[in-house]
C-alpha positions in Angstrom: 126.1 97.2 85.0 125.6 100.9 85.8 122.6 102.6 84.4 123.3 105.4 81.8 121.1 108.2 82.8 121.3 109.7 79.3 119.3 106.7 78.0 117.4 106.0 81.2 115.3 109.2 81.3 112.5 107.8 79.2 112.0 105.0 81.8 112.1 107.6 84.6 109.5 109.7 82.9 107.3 106.6 82.2 107.5 105.7 85.9 106.6 109.3 86.9 103.6 109.2 84.6 102.5 105.8 86.1 102.7 107.3 89.6 100.6 110.3 88.6 98.0 108.1 86.8 97.9 105.6 89.7 97.4 108.2 92.3 94.9 110.2 90.2 92.7 107.2 89.5 92.9 105.8 93.1 92.1 109.3 94.5 89.0 109.6 92.2 87.6 106.2 93.3 88.5 106.9 96.9 86.7 110.2 97.0 83.6 108.7 95.3 83.5 106.1 98.1 84.9 108.1 101.0 82.9 111.3 100.6 79.4 109.7 101.0 80.8 107.3 103.7 82.1 110.3 105.7 78.8 112.2 105.3 77.0 109.1 106.5 79.2 108.9 109.5 78.2 112.5 110.4 74.5 112.3 109.8 73.8 108.9 111.3 75.7 109.5 114.6 73.9 110.3 117.8 72.0 113.6 117.4 72.8 113.6 113.7 70.4 114.7 111.0 69.5 111.1 110.2 70.4 109.4 113.5 70.7 105.7 113.1 72.8 103.9 115.8 73.1 100.5 114.2 74.1 101.9 110.8 76.6 104.3 112.4 78.1 101.4 114.4 78.6 99.3 111.2 80.0 102.1 109.1 82.3 103.2 111.9 83.5 99.6 112.4 84.2 99.1 108.7 86.2 102.3 108.5 88.2 101.4 111.6 88.8 97.9 110.3 90.4 99.0 107.1 92.3 101.9 108.7 93.8 99.4 111.2 95.6 97.4 108.5 99.0 98.7 107.3 99.1 99.3 103.6 101.8 96.8 102.8 99.8 94.1 104.5 96.5 95.2 102.9 98.3 95.1 99.5 99.1 91.4 99.9 95.9 90.4 101.8 93.5 91.5 99.0 95.5 90.1 96.1 92.6 87.7 95.3 90.2 90.6 95.2 92.7 92.6 93.0 92.9 89.7 90.6 89.1 89.4 90.5 88.7 93.1 89.7 91.5 93.8 87.2 92.5 90.3 86.2 96.1 90.6 87.5 98.1 91.3 90.6 101.0 93.1 89.0 101.3 96.5 87.4 99.8 99.9 87.7 96.1 98.8 87.3 96.6 96.2 90.1 98.1 98.7 92.4 95.1 101.0 92.1 92.8 98.5 93.8 94.6 98.3 97.2 95.2 102.0 97.0 91.4 102.6 96.9 90.8 100.1 99.8 93.5 101.9 101.8 92.5 105.6 101.1 88.7 105.5 100.9 88.2 104.8 104.7 90.9 107.4 105.4 89.1 110.0 103.3 85.8 109.1 105.0 87.4 109.9 108.3 88.8 113.1 107.0 85.4 114.1 105.6 83.8 113.3 108.9 86.3 115.5 110.7 85.7 118.4 108.3 81.9 118.2 108.5 82.1 118.1 112.3 83.9 121.5 112.3 80.8 123.2 110.8 79.1 125.5 113.3 76.1 123.7 114.8 74.3 127.0 114.9 74.3 127.2 111.1 72.8 123.7 110.9 70.1 124.5 113.5 69.2 127.7 111.6 68.7 125.7 108.4 66.6 123.2 110.3 64.5 125.9 111.8 63.8 127.3 108.3 62.4 123.9 107.3 65.4 122.6 105.3 65.4 118.8 104.7 68.4 116.7 105.7 69.6 116.5 102.1 69.3 120.2 101.6 71.3 120.8 104.8 74.0 118.3 103.6 74.2 119.9 100.1 73.7 123.6 101.0 75.1 123.9 104.5 77.6 121.1 105.4 79.5 120.7 102.2 79.8 124.5 101.3 80.7 125.4 104.9 83.3 122.6 105.1 84.7 123.0 101.6 87.9 124.7 102.5 88.7 122.1 105.1 87.7 119.3 102.7 90.2 120.6 100.1 93.0 120.6 102.7 92.1 117.1 104.0 91.9 115.6 100.5 95.3 117.2 99.8 96.6 115.3 102.8 95.0 112.1 101.5 96.6 112.7 98.1 100.0 113.0 99.6 99.4 109.8 101.6 98.4 108.1 98.3 101.7 109.2 96.8 103.6 107.5 99.6 101.5 104.4 99.4 101.9 104.2 95.7 105.7 104.0 96.2 105.2 101.1 98.6 103.2 99.3 95.9 106.6 99.0 94.1 107.4 96.0 96.4 104.9 93.9 94.5 105.6 95.2 91.1 103.0 98.0 91.2 104.8 100.2 88.7 105.6 103.9 89.1 108.5 105.6 90.9 108.4 103.2 93.9 108.9 100.2 91.6 111.8 101.9 89.8 113.5 102.9 93.1 113.2 99.3 94.4 114.2 97.6 91.2 117.2 99.8 90.4 118.0 101.9 93.5 117.6 99.1 96.1 118.1 95.8 94.3 120.8 97.0 91.9 122.4 99.6 94.1 121.9 102.4 91.5 122.2 105.3 93.9 121.7 107.9 91.1 118.3 106.3 90.2 117.3 106.3 93.9 118.2 109.9 94.3 116.2 111.0 91.2 113.1 109.0 92.2 113.2 110.6 95.7 113.6 114.1 94.2 110.7 113.4 91.9 108.5 112.2 94.7 109.3 115.3 96.7 108.4 117.5 93.8 105.1 115.7 93.3 104.2 116.1 97.0 105.3 119.8 97.1 103.2 120.5 94.0 100.1 118.7 95.4 100.5 120.6 98.8 100.9 124.0 97.1 98.0 123.4 94.8 95.8 122.2 97.7 96.7 125.3 99.9 95.9 127.6 97.0 92.5 126.1 96.2 91.6 126.0 99.9 92.4 129.7 100.3 90.6 130.6 97.2 87.5 128.7 98.4 87.7 130.3 101.9 87.7 133.9 100.4 84.4 133.3 98.6 
C-alpha cells in the first residue's frame, strides 16, 4: 500500500526531530569525552607540557582501537553495553550510546589535530612567563585553536548525522530508520527522496553554521 504523503508528514517530522535530538545528545557527550581526551593526547606526547609516554601510548591505543571499527559493526558489538546503559537496544536513546562510542575518539583526534596547529612559539612564550600547564591549556591552546576546533567539531557533527542514519538498520529511529523501513523495505521512493533531502538540508545547515561561527571567532 502506497504511503499518502498528506497524512505521512507528521511521521516525517517526528523522524526529523529524532535525528536532531539523537545527534545533539550524542555530540554533547562525545565532546565532553573527546575534548579532554584530545587535550591529553597533546600534552602527554613527547615534548608535551605534561609528557607521559605510557599514558600517551594507552590513550593513543584506545583512540585508534575505536576508530578502527566501522560504525555498523560497533553498533552491533556493543549492544550489551547499550542495554546496560539505557535498558534497551532499540530506539533513539539506544542509538545515542554507539554514536558516542563512535564519535568521541574521532573528536579526540580532531581536537589533537587542532591543538597541534597552535604556534609553538606562543606556547614557549607563555612558559617563559611562568604560566602553568593548565594556564597554557586554558589561555593559550584552546583560545588559539578555537576557530579550528569549531570547524573540526562541525565535521564531526556531519559525521554523526551520517552515522545516525546507519543506526536505522537496527531500529535506531530518526530519518535513517524511516528511509530503511519505508524507502528500502517497502519501496516507497517518495519517502526515500524526502528523507535524503532532509538529511542534505541538515548537513548544509550544520556546515553553514559551523563556517559562520568559525569566521566570527577568527575575527576576534
